[in-house]
N, C-alpha and C positions, 0 to 999 in steps of 0.2 A: 800708584802715585804718579803725577806728571813732573815736567822739569822744574816745578816750583818746590819739590820736596826737600832740597837742601835748607831753604829759609824757613820751613815750617816743621821740619822733622820732629823737633821737641813738642811741637803744639797738637800733634795727632792723638786723638781719644777715641777708643773703640767702646761701642755699647752692645750688650746682648738684646735680642728681640724681647720686646715687653717692657724695657727699661723706660722710666719717665725721666727724660733727660733734661726737662724744664717743667715745673709744676705751677699751674695756674695759682694765683695769689701769693707766690714766693717772689722775694726780690733777689736780683743777681746782676752783674754787669758783664756777663759771658755772651758773645756771639759766636755762632757755630755756622761753618760751611759743610754742608754733606758732600763727603767723597764717594762712598759707596753704601748702597743700601737704600731703604725707605723708612720714612717716619710719617706720622699723622698728626695733624693738629686738631686737637679737641677741647671743647669747652662745656663746663656744666652750666645749664639754663637754670633760671629761677625755679622752673618747675622741678628741678632734679634731673632732667633728662640730660644724657651726655651726647652731644652732637659733633660728628665729624666735619671739621671745617674744611679741610684740605689735605691732601697728601703731597709730600715733598720727595724729591728724588736727588741724585747726584748733581751738583752744581748750584742747589738751591741753598739760601741763607735764611737762618731764623735767629731770633733773639737779638737783632741789630738795634733795637731800641734801648738795649742795656748799656750800650755805649754812650747815650744821651742823658738818660735819667735812671732813677733807682726805684721806678715805681714797680707795684707788684706785676708779675706776668699776667697778660690777659688771657692766656690759654695754656694748655698742657701740650708738650711736644713728647709723643711716645714712639719708641722704635718699633716698627712693624717687622723688621728683619734685624739681623746683626749689622750694625752700622759703623762706618768710620767717618770721623768728623775732623776738621780743623776747629779747635777750641781756643779762643782768644778772651782774655779779660780786658779791661781798658788799657792796662800798662803794656800787655802783651802786643795789643793791636798797635798801639803807639811805636813800640820797638821794632815790629815788623815793617811799620810803614816807613821807619827811618832806614831801615836796612834795605828793603826792597819792595817798594811801593806797589809793583805790579801784582804781588801776592795778595794784597788786599783789595784788588779791583771788585770782586764780587760783592764784598761788603759795602764799598762804596756805592755799587750799583743799586743795593737794597736801600741805602740811606735816601739816594737820589729819588727812588720811587715814593719812599715816605715824605720827602720835601714836597713833591709833585702833589701828592694827596693832601698834605697839610696846607698848601698854597690855595688849592680848590676850596678847602673847608673854610679858609678866611674869607674868600670871595662870597660863599654861601652865607657866613655870618654877617657880613656887611649887608647884603641883600636882606636878611632876616631882621637886623636891626633896624634898617630902613622901613620895612614893612610894619613892625611892630610900632615905630614911632608914628608913621602915618596913621595907624589904626587909633593910637591913643589920642592923637589930634582930633580925629573925627569923633571920639567919644567924648572928649572935653566940649566940642563944639555942641554936641547933643545933649550935654548936662550929665553924662555918665561920669564914672571914676575911672581914671587911668589905672593900667596894671591890673585890672580885676576882669573876672568873667572868663570867657573861653580862652584857652590857651592860644598862643601866636600861631599864625598860619605857617605852613612850610615855606621855606624860602622861594621866592618867585624865579622862574627861570629868565635869565638877563636876555634882551634882545639879541637875536641872532644866535643863542646858545642852545643847549639841549640839557636833559636830565638823564642820567645813566643810572640804572638801578639793577642790583643783583637778585636773580630769582632763585638761584641754587646756592646751597650754603658755601661753596668755595667762591661764588662771584660775590656773594655778599661780603665774606671775609676779606677779599682783596680790596673791597671799598670800605673797610672798616665799619661794616654793618649799616651803612647809611646811603641814600641815593646821592649821586655827586653831579654838580652842575659842570659841564663842559662847555667852555666859550672860547677855546682857542684852537685852531685847526691847522693843518690836519691832526688828528688825535689818533696815534698809532697803538695798535694793540698786537701783542704777540707773546710768545713764550719766553721765558727767562732763558739766556744762553748759558750753557755750563762754562763756556770759556769766554771772556769778555775782554774787550780792548778799550782805550780811551775813546775812540770814536763812538763807542755804544752809548756813551754819556750825552752825546750831543746829536746823534743820528739814528738812535735806537727806537725803543718803544717809549711811549708815554704812559702805558699801563702794561706791565709785566705780570704774566701768568705763570705760577708754578703748575708743571704738568709731569707726568711719569708715562712711561711706555706702556701700551702702544699711545703715541701722543695724538691727542685730539686738536691741540693747539700748535701751530708752526711759529717758528721764531719770529717771522715776518707775516702775520696772519692777515689782519685787515686793517683798515683806517676809516675813520669818521672824517668826510670832507665837507667842505662849504663852498659852493659855486653860486655866486650871486647870493640870493635869499634861500638856496636850496641846499638840504642837507642829504649826503649820500653815503652808502657803505661801499667801500671799494676793496678789492682784492689786492693782497700785497704778496701773494704766492702760497697761499693756504693749501696744503696737500688735500685736506678733506672739506675745504670751502666754509662758508659761513651762510648760514639758512636764515632768510627773513620771513617771519610770519609763518613758518612752516611751509612755504609756498616757493619762494625764489632762493635758488643756490646762486651765491656770489663765489666766483672762482671755482677750482676743480671742475673744469669743463662746463661751468655755468656762464652767467654773464659777468663782464668784468667789474660792473659797479651797478647800484640800484639807487634810485631816489627814494627818500623816506617822506611821504606826505606828512602834513601836520597830524599829530595824533599820536597813539602809543604803538610801539613795534616791538616783537619779540626776536631777539637775535641770538642765535646758537652759533657757537663756535665749534665746528666739527661735527662728530656724528650724533645720532639721535640719543646717545648715552653719554654726551659730553657733560663734564662737570661745569661747564661755563655757558650759562643761559643768562642774558641780560634784557631789560626793558629799556628802549629808547624812547623818551617823550620829546616829540617836537612841537614846539607851540606853534599856533595859527600865526599866519604872516600878517 
């Protein structure tokens, strides 16, 4: 334990390997910070197949939405090794927050990430509703029935924005299983830090990724930039670099940045076995 141990000594809970710490479909208001060991995030698909969405290690937080709502858990958290966690229910979180706020900075960081994602989803919803409204107006003008027929199109990419889509299970999981519109730049991507400060909330990553040793993702990995009307991927000190379309290495002795032409691009963070591979769609100018 670190120097926070006094504040959370009575909140430490240990689990044996194989224990299901949280179960998909069950409700609870507990949030956990992982101190030692590894856990996996798994989900049972409609087909019955069990898919591993992510692996989490020390410093990672899970179950944070339990502090906000009492909805059923969207995935199961299973201990891969013996693990040690800080476990807080809503009352415990508030008590620790009042006594020693810095202890719960990792949980605030996870909630900030959720807020960023939800904000992007609201933007997408506004765009989608606008597209549906325009489609229904066209149908009415042509004598059709509004609200019927083909499903609405996917949300359009706003002018100057891009679409970010996960291609691997961990990448899809961090984006809540849906492509995400990005229209505010720079958009910084990196590994979630084990130790956080208040500065990380305002100058850290816009998309934080959980990773375990040996790390593919660096804490400051890469950023999506916009210069004029051009979208670029720029290095932020990635140890293993960022590979664009299996050809161009950004960082790690490669180029410092690369322009993304209009179209679709495959962006891999780290090694060829990286859990984080994304598709970036840049609309035509």
